[in-house]
C-alpha positions in Angstrom: 107.3 -55.1 403.2 103.7 -56.4 403.1 100.9 -54.6 404.9 97.2 -55.7 405.1 94.3 -53.5 405.8 92.1 -55.9 407.8 89.0 -53.7 407.8 87.9 -51.4 405.0 84.6 -50.5 403.5 84.6 -50.3 399.7 82.3 -48.4 397.2 79.9 -50.4 395.0 81.8 -49.2 391.9 84.3 -51.8 390.7 86.3 -49.1 388.9 86.7 -47.0 392.1 87.5 -50.2 394.1 90.2 -51.1 391.6 91.7 -47.6 391.9 91.6 -47.8 395.7 93.4 -51.1 395.6 96.0 -49.8 393.2 96.8 -46.8 395.4 97.0 -49.1 398.4 99.5 -51.4 396.6 101.7 -48.4 395.9 102.0 -48.0 399.7 102.9 -51.7 400.3 99.3 -52.5 401.3 99.1 -55.7 399.2 95.9 -57.2 400.7 92.6 -55.8 402.0 89.6 -57.3 403.7 86.5 -55.6 402.6 83.6 -55.5 405.1 79.9 -55.9 404.6 77.3 -54.7 407.1 74.1 -55.7 405.5 72.9 -58.2 402.9 73.2 -55.8 399.9 76.6 -54.6 400.9 77.7 -58.2 401.5 76.8 -59.1 397.9 78.8 -56.1 396.7 82.0 -56.9 398.5 81.7 -60.6 397.6 81.5 -59.6 393.9 84.5 -57.4 394.3 86.5 -60.1 396.1 85.8 -62.5 393.3 87.1 -60.0 390.8 90.3 -58.8 392.6 92.9 -61.4 393.7 94.2 -59.6 396.8 90.8 -58.6 398.1 88.9 -60.8 400.6 85.6 -60.3 402.4 84.2 -60.3 405.9 80.5 -60.2 405.8 77.9 -59.8 408.5 74.9 -57.8 409.8 75.8 -54.6 411.7 73.8 -54.1 414.9 71.5 -51.5 413.3 71.2 -52.9 409.8 68.2 -54.6 408.2 66.1 -53.7 411.2 62.8 -54.8 409.5 64.0 -58.4 409.5 64.2 -60.9 412.3 67.7 -61.8 413.5 67.1 -65.5 412.7 66.0 -64.7 409.2 69.1 -62.5 408.6 71.5 -65.1 409.9 69.9 -67.7 407.6 70.4 -65.4 404.6 74.0 -64.6 405.7 74.8 -68.3 405.8 73.5 -68.7 402.3 75.7 -65.8 401.1 78.8 -67.3 402.7 78.3 -70.8 401.3 77.5 -69.4 397.8 80.6 -67.1 397.9 82.9 -69.9 399.0 81.7 -72.5 396.6 84.4 -71.7 394.0 88.2 -72.1 393.9 88.9 -69.0 396.0 87.8 -68.8 399.7 86.2 -65.3 399.4 84.6 -64.9 402.8 87.2 -65.3 405.5 85.3 -63.9 408.4 81.8 -63.1 409.8 81.3 -59.4 410.6 81.3 -56.8 411.3 78.8 -57.7 414.0 78.4 -56.8 417.6 76.9 -54.2 419.9 76.2 -50.5 419.3 74.8 -48.6 422.2 74.2 -44.8 421.7 71.5 -42.2 422.3 70.6 -42.4 418.6 66.8 -42.9 418.3 66.9 -45.2 415.3 68.7 -48.3 416.6 67.8 -51.9 417.2 66.8 -52.6 420.8 69.6 -54.1 422.8 67.8 -57.4 423.3 67.6 -57.9 419.6 71.2 -56.7 419.1 72.3 -59.4 421.5 70.3 -62.0 419.7 71.7 -61.0 416.3 75.2 -61.0 417.6 74.9 -64.4 419.3 73.4 -66.0 416.2 76.4 -64.7 414.2 78.8 -66.1 416.8 77.0 -69.5 416.4 77.3 -69.3 412.6 81.0 -68.5 412.9 81.5 -71.6 415.0 79.4 -73.7 412.6 81.4 -72.5 409.5 84.8 -72.3 411.4 85.3 -68.7 410.6 86.5 -65.9 412.9 84.3 -63.0 413.9 85.0 -59.3 413.4 83.4 -57.5 416.3 82.0 -54.0 416.3 81.8 -52.5 419.8 80.4 -49.1 420.8 79.7 -48.8 424.5 79.1 -52.5 424.8 82.1 -53.9 426.7 80.2 -55.9 429.3 77.8 -57.4 426.7 80.6 -58.3 424.3 82.6 -60.0 427.1 79.6 -61.9 428.4 78.9 -63.5 425.0 82.5 -64.2 424.2 83.0 -65.8 427.6 79.9 -67.9 427.1 81.5 -69.4 424.0 85.1 -69.5 425.2 86.9 -72.7 424.6 84.5 -73.6 421.9 86.8 -72.9 418.9 85.7 -69.3 418.7 88.3 -66.8 417.3 88.1 -63.2 416.2 89.1 -59.6 416.5 87.7 -56.5 418.2 88.0 -54.0 415.4 88.6 -50.3 415.7 89.6 -50.7 419.3 88.6 -47.7 421.5 88.1 -48.9 425.0 90.1 -49.5 428.2 93.2 -51.5 429.0 91.1 -53.6 431.3 88.8 -54.6 428.5 91.7 -55.2 426.2 93.3 -57.6 428.7 90.0 -59.5 429.0 89.8 -59.8 425.2 93.4 -61.1 425.1 92.6 -63.7 427.7 89.9 -65.0 425.4 92.6 -65.4 422.7 91.1 -62.7 420.5 93.0 -60.1 418.5 92.7 -56.3 418.9 92.8 -54.1 415.8 93.8 -50.4 415.8 93.0 -47.6 413.3 94.0 -44.1 412.6 92.6 -43.2 416.0 96.2 -43.9 417.1 97.2 -40.6 415.4 94.6 -38.5 417.1 95.7 -36.2 420.0 92.3 -36.8 421.7 92.9 -40.5 421.6 96.3 -40.5 423.3 95.2 -43.1 425.8 95.3 -45.7 423.1 99.1 -45.3 422.9 99.3 -46.3 426.5 97.2 -49.4 425.8 99.3 -50.3 422.7 102.4 -50.3 424.9 100.9 -52.9 427.1 99.6 -55.3 424.4 101.9 -57.8 422.8 102.5 -57.2 419.1 101.5 -60.8 418.3 97.9 -60.0 419.2 97.5 -56.8 417.2 96.0 -56.2 413.7 95.9 -52.9 411.8 93.1 -51.4 409.7 91.8 -48.1 408.3 88.0 -48.7 408.7 88.0 -46.5 405.6 86.4 -44.4 404.3 86.1 -43.4 408.0 88.7 -42.3 410.6 91.1 -40.4 408.4 94.5 -40.3 410.1 96.0 -37.1 411.3 97.9 -35.3 408.6 96.0 -36.8 405.6 94.4 -34.0 403.5 91.8 -36.2 401.8 88.3 -36.1 403.4 87.8 -39.9 402.9 90.1 -42.5 404.2 91.6 -45.3 402.1 93.4 -48.6 402.7 96.7 -47.0 401.5 96.7 -45.1 404.8 97.0 -48.3 406.9 100.8 -47.6 406.4 100.4 -44.6 408.7 98.7 -46.7 411.3 101.7 -49.2 411.1 104.2 -46.3 411.4 102.4 -44.9 414.5 102.3 -48.4 416.0 106.0 -48.8 415.4 106.7 -45.4 417.0 104.8 -46.3 420.1 106.5 -49.7 420.4 110.0 -48.5 419.5 110.2 -50.8 416.5 110.7 -50.4 412.8 107.7 -50.2 410.5 109.0 -53.3 408.7 108.9 -55.2 412.0 105.3 -54.1 412.6 104.3 -54.9 409.1 105.7 -58.4 409.3 104.2 -59.2 412.7 100.7 -57.8 412.0 100.6 -59.5 408.6 101.5 -62.8 410.2 98.8 -62.2 412.8 96.2 -61.7 410.1 97.4 -64.9 408.3 96.9 -66.9 411.5 93.5 -65.5 412.3 92.0 -65.6 408.9 93.9 -68.7 407.7 95.1 -67.1 404.5 98.7 -66.9 403.4 99.2 -63.2 403.0 102.6 -63.2 401.4 
């Protein structure tokens, strides 16, 4: 059985990252996609992915990162990072993101207009470089859909990560040929509505992730989540679907291979 954690945040320490990857491998999590959310973090995960064979990178600019810089400047720097990272024998950066929309009452956030500009520029970069996008969505359903629909049928692919919205939104995302990724939220009693959504979504459009070190699954004693726990997400998904965890592992890994164009085997 091979599992892939399609969305995890790693520490800057190479030693700690190595230990995390080793613990993941012990739980059949053979591959991980490490995520960058700002230019410095992007460089860190790129360096890790160059060092560890089964670690890949998705890099982008989070809606509220690097707020002192203009969206166009950030996108230019992001493109340089990707091209530099992928200049060797290994395709290190396999996606752009996480990027998207984050709408909260938090006072220190990028204005929505700038968030939309930054997100759209990263969509355009993804198209230019033929890479999928990894989308962050907090209270931004209508804005996410509007932009994705704008570029529909223009070779744009991607995934809405850490899904926590409605079945209506999920169906619209699926209509755009995007994937939907679930986390340990599936194990939370207060997120029971997600199980109803999972029942309605075809398995061939689902990915699994931890979003570690966040969203520790129910029953885990550690305070910080790790990629090893994506096995718990797979098991919960299997229980909801009435399938074996092996079936879920095979299908979600195949889905990741198709989306990211990497042979995860």
